[in-house]
C-alpha positions in Angstrom: 7.0 111.8 81.6 8.0 109.3 79.0 6.0 106.7 77.6 6.7 103.1 78.5 7.5 100.3 75.9 4.0 98.9 74.6 2.8 95.7 76.2 2.5 94.1 72.8 6.1 94.9 72.0 7.2 93.0 75.2 5.1 90.2 74.5 6.5 90.0 71.2 10.2 90.3 72.3 9.4 87.7 74.8 8.1 85.3 71.9 11.1 85.9 69.9 13.4 85.2 72.9 11.4 82.0 73.7 11.4 80.7 70.1 15.2 81.4 69.8 16.0 79.4 73.2 13.5 76.7 72.1 15.5 76.2 68.5 19.0 76.2 70.2 18.0 73.4 72.7 15.1 71.4 70.7 17.0 70.9 67.3 20.3 70.0 68.5 18.5 67.6 70.9 16.5 66.4 68.1 19.6 65.9 65.9 21.4 64.1 68.5 18.5 61.9 69.0 18.3 61.0 65.2 22.0 60.4 65.2 21.8 58.2 68.5 19.1 56.1 66.6 21.2 55.9 63.3 24.1 54.7 65.2 21.9 52.1 66.9 20.2 51.3 63.6 24.0 50.9 61.9 25.0 49.0 65.0 22.4 46.4 64.8 22.7 46.1 60.9 26.6 45.5 61.5 26.1 42.1 63.5 22.8 41.3 62.0 22.7 42.2 58.5 19.4 41.0 56.9 18.3 40.5 53.2 15.6 43.0 52.1 13.1 40.2 51.6 13.3 39.7 55.4 12.0 43.3 55.9 14.8 44.4 58.2 13.5 47.7 58.7 10.3 46.4 60.4 12.7 44.6 62.6 14.8 47.6 63.6 11.7 49.7 64.0 10.6 47.1 66.6 13.7 46.9 68.4 13.9 50.7 68.5 10.2 50.8 69.9 10.8 48.4 72.5 14.1 50.2 73.7 12.3 53.5 73.8 9.1 52.8 75.6 9.1 49.4 77.1 9.4 49.0 81.0 11.7 46.2 80.3 15.2 46.8 79.0 16.4 45.5 75.7 18.9 42.5 76.1 22.6 43.5 75.8 24.0 43.2 72.2 25.2 39.7 72.6 22.0 38.5 74.5 19.9 40.1 71.8 21.9 38.5 68.8 21.7 34.9 70.6 17.9 35.4 71.3 17.3 36.5 67.6 19.4 33.6 66.1 17.7 30.9 68.4 14.3 32.5 67.5 15.2 31.9 63.8 16.3 28.5 64.3 13.0 27.8 66.1 11.1 29.3 63.2 12.7 27.1 60.6 11.7 24.0 62.2 15.0 22.4 62.3 14.7 20.0 65.5 18.6 19.4 65.8 19.7 23.1 65.2 21.5 25.0 67.8 23.3 28.2 68.7 26.4 27.9 70.8 28.2 30.8 72.6 31.7 30.9 72.4 32.4 29.1 75.8 29.8 26.3 74.7 31.2 25.7 71.4 34.6 25.3 72.9 33.1 22.7 75.4 31.7 21.1 72.3 35.1 20.9 70.5 36.4 19.1 73.6 33.3 16.7 73.8 34.0 16.0 70.0 37.5 14.8 71.0 36.3 12.8 73.8 36.8 14.9 76.6 34.8 17.2 79.0 35.5 19.1 82.4 34.6 17.3 85.6 35.4 14.7 88.1 34.9 11.3 85.8 31.9 9.9 87.5 28.9 8.5 86.1 26.1 8.5 88.6 22.2 7.6 89.0 19.7 8.6 91.6 18.8 5.9 94.0 15.4 5.2 95.3 16.2 7.0 98.4 17.7 10.3 97.1 21.3 9.6 96.8 23.7 9.0 93.8 25.0 5.8 93.0 28.4 5.6 91.2 28.1 3.5 88.1 31.1 4.1 86.2 34.5 6.2 86.8 36.5 7.1 83.9 39.9 5.8 84.0 42.6 8.5 84.8 39.8 10.8 86.0 40.0 12.6 89.2 37.8 10.4 91.1 39.8 7.0 89.7 41.2 5.6 92.6 39.1 7.6 95.1 35.9 5.8 94.7 34.6 2.4 93.6 31.6 1.5 91.4 28.7 1.3 93.8 29.8 3.6 96.3 26.8 6.1 97.2 27.3 9.9 97.3 25.6 11.1 100.5 26.8 14.8 100.4 28.6 17.3 98.2 30.7 20.0 100.0 29.1 19.1 103.4 25.5 19.3 102.2 23.2 16.3 102.0 21.8 15.2 98.8 18.5 15.0 100.7 18.5 18.7 101.3 19.8 20.0 97.9 18.5 17.1 95.6 20.1 14.9 93.2 19.8 17.3 90.4 21.6 20.3 92.3 24.3 17.6 93.6 25.2 16.7 90.0 25.2 20.1 88.9 27.6 21.0 91.7 29.9 17.8 90.7 29.8 19.1 86.9 33.0 20.9 85.9 33.7 23.8 83.4 37.0 25.3 82.2 36.8 27.8 84.9 36.5 25.3 87.8 39.6 23.2 86.5 41.8 22.9 89.8 39.0 23.7 92.1 38.5 20.9 94.7 35.2 19.6 95.7 34.5 17.4 98.9 32.1 14.3 99.0 30.9 12.0 101.7 30.7 8.4 100.4 29.0 5.5 101.7 30.6 1.9 100.8 28.8 -0.9 102.4 28.5 0.1 106.1 31.1 2.3 106.1 31.1 6.4 105.6 34.2 8.4 104.6 35.2 11.6 102.9 37.1 12.2 99.8 38.3 15.4 97.9 39.1 15.6 94.2 39.7 18.7 91.7 38.0 19.3 88.5 39.9 18.5 85.5 39.7 18.0 81.9 38.4 14.1 81.6 38.8 11.7 78.8 35.6 9.9 78.2 35.7 6.2 78.3 32.9 5.9 75.6 33.5 2.2 75.0 33.1 -0.2 78.1 34.4 -3.5 77.5 33.3 -6.9 79.4 33.5 -10.7 78.7 30.8 -13.0 79.6 30.8 -16.8 79.8 27.5 -18.6 79.2 27.1 -22.4 78.9 30.5 -23.0 77.6 30.7 -19.9 75.4 32.3 -16.7 75.8 31.2 -13.5 74.5 32.7 -10.0 74.2 30.5 -7.2 75.4 30.9 -3.7 74.3 28.7 -0.9 75.6 29.1 2.2 73.3 27.9 5.4 74.9 28.8 7.6 72.1 30.7 8.4 69.0 33.8 10.8 69.4 37.2 10.8 68.0 38.4 8.7 71.2 35.5 6.2 70.3 37.5 5.0 67.3 40.7 3.7 69.2 38.8 2.4 72.1 36.6 0.2 70.0 39.4 -1.0 67.7 41.5 -1.9 71.0 38.5 -3.8 72.6 37.7 -5.8 69.7 41.1 -6.8 69.2 41.5 -7.8 72.5 38.3 -9.9 72.4 39.3 -11.7 69.3 42.8 -12.4 70.6 41.1 -13.9 73.6 39.1 -16.4 71.1 35.6 -15.2 71.9 32.9 -17.1 70.2 30.4 -13.9 69.6 30.2 -10.2 69.9 27.6 -7.9 71.6 27.5 -4.3 70.7 25.4 -2.1 72.8 24.2 1.0 71.4 21.1 1.2 73.9 20.7 5.0 74.9 23.5 6.2 72.5 22.5 9.2 71.0 25.1 9.4 68.5 28.1 11.8 67.6 30.6 12.0 65.1 29.5 10.6 61.5 33.3 10.2 60.5 34.0 8.4 63.7 31.1 6.1 63.3 32.1 5.5 59.6 35.8 4.5 60.7 34.5 2.3 63.1 32.3 0.6 60.6 34.9 0.3 58.1 36.9 -1.8 60.9 34.1 -3.9 61.5 32.5 -4.6 58.1 33.6 -6.1 54.7 34.8 -3.6 52.0 32.0 -1.7 50.5 29.8 1.2 50.9 29.1 2.6 54.6 26.6 5.6 53.9 25.6 7.6 51.3 25.1 11.9 52.2 22.7 13.9 50.2 22.9 17.6 50.8 19.8 19.7 50.8 21.4 22.6 48.8 23.0 22.1 45.6 26.1 24.6 46.8 27.4 21.3 48.7 28.3 18.1 46.7 26.8 14.9 47.8 29.2 12.1 48.6 29.6 8.5 49.4 31.6 6.8 52.4 33.1 3.4 51.8 36.0 1.2 52.8 38.5 -0.6 50.7 41.8 -2.6 51.5 42.2 -0.8 54.9 41.4 2.7 53.6 38.5 4.7 54.5 37.2 6.8 51.4 34.8 9.7 52.4 33.8 11.5 49.1 36.4 13.0 47.1 38.9 13.6 50.0 42.2 11.7 50.4 41.7 8.0 51.6 43.1 7.4 55.2 44.1 4.1 56.7 41.7 2.6 59.1 43.6 -0.5 59.9 46.5 -1.6 57.9 45.6 -4.5 55.7 41.8 -4.2 56.6 39.7 -6.0 59.0 36.1 -7.4 59.4 34.3 -9.2 62.1 34.6 -12.8 62.0 32.3 -14.0 64.5 28.5 -13.8 65.1 27.4 -10.5 66.2 24.5 -9.0 68.0 23.4 -5.0 68.2 21.3 -4.2 71.0 19.1 -1.0 70.2 16.3 0.8 71.7 14.3 3.8 71.4 17.1 6.1 72.5 19.5 4.9 69.9 19.7 7.7 67.6 21.8 9.0 64.5 25.4 7.6 64.2 24.4 4.7 66.5 21.4 3.8 64.1 23.8 4.0 61.1 26.1 1.6 63.1 23.4 -1.0 63.7 21.8 -0.7 60.3 24.9 -1.0 58.4 25.8 -4.2 60.3 22.4 -5.4 59.7 22.4 -4.7 56.1 25.8 -6.7 55.5 24.3 -9.4 57.3 21.3 -9.5 54.9 23.6 -9.6 52.2 25.3 -12.8 53.9 28.4 -10.9 54.3 28.4 -11.2 58.1 26.5 -13.1 60.9 24.8 -10.5 62.7 21.3 -9.9 64.2 19.4 -6.7 65.9 18.0 -7.2 69.4 15.8 -4.9 71.4 13.1 -2.3 70.4 12.7 0.1 67.4 15.3 3.0 67.4 14.8 6.7 67.2 15.0 7.5 63.3 17.4 10.2 62.8 19.0 9.8 59.4 20.3 13.5 59.2 23.7 15.3 59.3 24.4 18.5 61.2 27.4 20.6 60.8 28.7 23.2 63.2 30.2 26.4 61.6 32.1 28.8 64.0 33.6 30.9 61.0 31.3 33.8 60.8 30.3 34.2 64.3 33.3 35.8 66.3 33.9 32.5 68.4 30.1 31.3 68.5 28.7 28.7 66.4 25.7 27.5 64.8 24.5 23.6 64.2 22.2 23.3 61.8 20.9 20.0 59.7 22.5 20.2 56.1 21.7 16.6 54.6 20.4 13.2 55.0 22.4 10.0 54.7 21.2 6.5 53.6 22.7 3.2 55.0 24.3 0.7 52.9 21.0 -0.8 51.8 20.1 2.6 50.4 16.7 2.5 52.7 16.0 5.3 54.9 15.2 5.1 58.5 14.7 8.8 59.0 11.4 9.6 61.1 10.7 5.7 61.1 13.6 4.0 63.1 15.1 0.6 62.6 13.1 -2.3 63.7 15.2 -5.1 65.4 15.2 -8.7 64.1 14.2 -9.9 67.6 12.2 -7.6 69.6 13.0 -7.6 73.3 11.7 -5.3 76.2 12.9 -4.2 79.4 10.3 -4.6 82.2 8.3 -1.3 82.5 9.5 -0.5 85.9 13.3 -0.6 84.5 12.7 1.4 81.5 14.1 4.4 82.8 17.0 3.0 84.5 20.6 3.5 83.0 21.7 0.6 81.0 25.1 0.5 83.5 22.6 0.2 86.5 20.8 -2.8 85.3 21.9 -6.2 86.9 22.5 -9.2 84.7 19.3 -10.6 86.3 17.2 -7.5 85.1 18.7 -7.0 82.0 16.2 -9.0 79.9 17.3 -7.3 76.5 20.7 -8.6 77.4 19.6 -12.0 77.9 17.7 -12.0 74.8 20.8 -10.8 72.8 23.0 -13.5 74.5 20.2 -16.0 73.4 20.2 -14.8 69.8 24.1 -15.2 69.6 23.6 -18.8 70.6 21.0 -19.4 67.9 23.4 -17.6 65.4 26.4 -19.7 66.4 24.3 -22.9 66.2 23.1 -22.1 62.6 
C-alpha cells in the first residue's frame, strides 16, 4: 500500500497557495488604492495650490481622512473649493470679502451696470402681513400694471398670509433662468381687488428718485439715491440739470439707507457736483499696487494715471444751497458723497450742510477679480481711501452738522414708505435749507 502525502506537506502547500492568492489580490488592490489617493491629491492640488508654509500636506491628509472614514460625504469639488475659500476669507477677518459663484458673479456684473432680474417692484411689509408697493422701476414688467400704494395680497394664487412676506418676495424675485416666465399677483387698490400677470425680465434700476418740494414760497429739488452703479451717473446728472433749469432754490440729496456701490461712479457724480479739485485719495495695503488720487478739472475726471475722461463738457458745480441727508445705514460710496460735499462746504467753496444721524463708517475699497477662478470671483478689501479733507471716517462714521432722528417706531421703515408728516429728518433738512438760504 502506497504511503499518502504527509500532512505537513499539504499544510505547507495550502500556505503557499494562500500566500500567492493574497499577493495577487492584496498588492494590486493596495497599488490601486495608492494610485487613487495620489490622483485625488493631485486633483486637490490642481485647483487648490497652497504655499508650503500653509501646511498643504495636513490639509490634504485631513480631506483624505474625512473622505475615507466619515459617515458624511465630502462635498463635490466645486462645493469643497467654495467652502474652503469662504473659510479662508472668514479667518482673514475681512468683513467685506465675498466669494461669488459664476452665476452670482454674473448677477453682480449686471447689478454694477444698474440692472437685475425681476419684476421691477420695491415693496415693504404692512402691519397686516401684505406687501405694499413703494416704487415701480420705469420700463419694468410691472410698470403700467400696478401703482404705488397697491397691496399685493397673493402670489400665484397663494395668500401672503399663508406663505409669509419673505417667501412672497422670494417668489417675486427673478434670475436669469426665470426670464420670460410669468407670475400672477392679486392686488388691492382702495376697495378694489384685481389680478395682474407679468413676466420676469432684466430690469434697469432707477437708483435716483427725483421730486420737487414747495415750502413757504421756495422750491427744492429732492433726489433720493439708493445706490451708486454705472446708471446712477446719468440719472443723477439729468435730474440735477432738470431741477436747475426749473430754478429751484435749493437741493436735497438723500443717501439714507444707501450702502454704497462703485467708487468710480460716486467719483464721476462728485466731479459733476463739486468745484474742481481732489475728490478722494486711495491708499493700497500692498506695495504691489500704486496709490492714486481722484480729482476733477475743467470737465475732466482724473483717476490716478489713467487717461482723463469727460464727466461734463465745460465743467459743472452746484450753485444752490444743498443739504445731504445721512443715517447709520449710509455707507461707503454714500459716505464719500456726503463727506466730499461737506469738505468743500467747510472750505467755503459750496453752501452745504449734512443732516441726520452718524453714518456707518466704511472708508475702504474692495475689488472683485474673476481672472484666476474659472468664472467665479472673489471680492476682497485692497485699499482705504480718504475724502478731500484727508481725514478718515473709517470705523467712525460721519457726524452730521445737524442731528435729526426719526421717531423710534419709524426707524426700521423704508425711506420710500415715510410720509412727509412722518419724516422728521426730511423736515429738518428743509428747515436747514431755509437757514442756508437766509444766511
